[in-house]
C-alpha positions in Angstrom: -8.9 -30.3 -5.2 -10.4 -33.7 -6.7 -8.8 -35.8 -8.9 -10.6 -38.3 -10.0 -9.7 -42.0 -9.7 -12.1 -42.9 -12.5 -11.7 -43.3 -15.7 -12.2 -39.0 -17.4 -14.7 -40.7 -19.7 -17.4 -40.4 -17.2 -16.8 -36.7 -16.8 -18.9 -34.0 -18.3 -17.1 -30.6 -20.3 -16.8 -28.7 -16.7 -15.6 -31.8 -15.2 -12.6 -33.1 -17.5 -11.6 -29.4 -17.7 -11.2 -28.8 -14.0 -9.2 -32.5 -14.0 -7.2 -30.9 -16.2 -6.4 -28.1 -14.3 -6.2 -29.5 -11.4 -4.3 -31.9 -12.6 -1.8 -28.9 -13.5 -1.6 -28.0 -9.7 -0.9 -31.0 -8.3 2.1 -31.2 -11.0 3.3 -27.9 -9.9 2.8 -29.2 -6.3 4.8 -31.9 -6.7 6.8 -30.1 -8.8 8.4 -27.8 -5.8 6.3 -24.9 -7.8 4.2 -23.3 -5.5 3.4 -22.7 -1.6 -0.3 -23.7 -1.9 -1.4 -26.7 -1.5 1.8 -28.7 0.0 -0.2 -31.1 2.3 -2.6 -32.0 0.3 -3.8 -35.3 1.1 -5.4 -36.7 -2.6 -1.0 -36.1 -3.6 0.2 -38.9 -1.0 -0.8 -41.8 -3.8 1.6 -40.2 -6.7 4.1 -39.1 -3.8 4.4 -42.9 -3.2 4.7 -43.7 -6.3 8.7 -43.8 -7.3 8.4 -41.2 -9.8 6.1 -38.3 -8.5 6.1 -36.0 -12.1 5.9 -39.0 -14.4 2.4 -40.2 -12.0 1.0 -37.3 -12.7 2.3 -36.7 -16.2 0.9 -40.2 -16.5 -2.0 -39.0 -14.8 -2.4 -35.4 -17.0 -2.0 -37.9 -20.4 -5.2 -39.7 -19.2 -7.1 -36.9 -18.9 -5.5 -35.0 -22.5 -6.4 -38.2 -24.6 -9.8 -37.8 -23.3 -10.2 -34.9 -24.1 -8.4 -35.3 -27.7 -11.2 -38.3 -28.5 -14.2 -35.5 -27.3 -12.2 -32.5 -29.9 -11.2 -30.6 -27.1 -7.2 -29.1 -27.2 -5.3 -29.3 -24.0 -2.0 -27.4 -24.3 0.0 -31.0 -24.0 3.1 -29.2 -23.7 2.7 -28.1 -19.6 2.6 -32.1 -18.9 6.2 -31.7 -17.5 7.1 -35.1 -17.8 5.7 -37.7 -20.1 6.6 -41.2 -19.4 5.9 -43.8 -21.8 5.0 -45.9 -19.0 4.5 -44.1 -15.9 4.1 -47.0 -13.2 0.6 -47.7 -12.2 -0.6 -46.1 -8.9 -2.9 -48.5 -7.1 -7.2 -47.4 -6.1 -9.5 -49.7 -4.3 -12.8 -50.6 -5.4 -14.2 -48.7 -2.1 -12.7 -45.4 -3.5 -14.2 -45.9 -7.0 -17.0 -46.6 -4.9 -17.1 -43.8 -2.8 -16.1 -41.2 -5.9 -18.9 -43.3 -8.2 -21.3 -41.9 -6.0 -20.0 -38.4 -5.5 -19.7 -37.5 -9.3 -23.4 -39.2 -10.0 -24.7 -36.6 -7.9 -23.3 -34.0 -9.2 -24.1 -34.7 -12.8 -27.8 -35.5 -11.8 -27.2 -31.5 -10.7 -24.8 -29.8 -13.2 -25.4 -32.4 -16.6 -27.9 -34.7 -16.2 -27.8 -36.5 -19.4 -23.9 -37.4 -19.0 -25.2 -39.0 -15.9 -28.4 -41.0 -17.7 -25.4 -42.5 -20.1 -23.0 -44.0 -16.7 -26.8 -44.8 -15.0 -26.7 -48.3 -15.8 -22.5 -48.4 -15.2 -22.2 -51.0 -11.5 -18.5 -50.9 -11.1 -16.9 -47.6 -13.0 -13.2 -48.1 -14.7 -10.7 -46.3 -13.5 -8.4 -43.2 -15.1 -5.3 -45.7 -16.8 -3.2 -44.7 -14.8 -4.6 -46.4 -11.9 -5.4 -50.8 -11.3 -8.1 -51.1 -9.3 -7.8 -53.6 -6.4 -10.2 -54.8 -3.6 -10.1 -52.5 -0.4 -11.6 -50.0 0.9 -11.8 -45.8 0.4 -8.4 -44.4 0.7 -7.3 -43.5 3.9 -6.2 -40.2 2.0 -9.7 -39.4 1.5 -11.3 -36.3 3.0 -14.6 -36.0 1.6 -17.8 -38.1 2.0 -16.0 -40.7 3.8 -19.5 -41.9 5.6 -21.3 -42.3 2.1 
């Protein structure tokens, strides 16, 4: 499961659709509707919010808005709790940098034209749910910590 902290505009088609599916799975976990993935480290940041379902709903809304902008149809009725102004969560610049490196490698292999579009980005924007703060890679991150 990869729930990107990066703005969904940077994702290619495959990444955006996978992000939607994985965030829906995260929503199911947070709602107690599945037994799997209950200890997934990426859910820590949503669970730490005052209203985890509103937070993941805000995340899904951001992904769906990017899909809308591209002319894709993501079924917003699947969002359990789409709060108007969900609590914004913090993400560190260290976490964003790690995810950016990870995404650039994926794009180079899978969608080089998308990777080229973002080649000059030095400090990527976070997903609209998140606000960037100074700090290291998140404690919950497992992938590529040494990158």
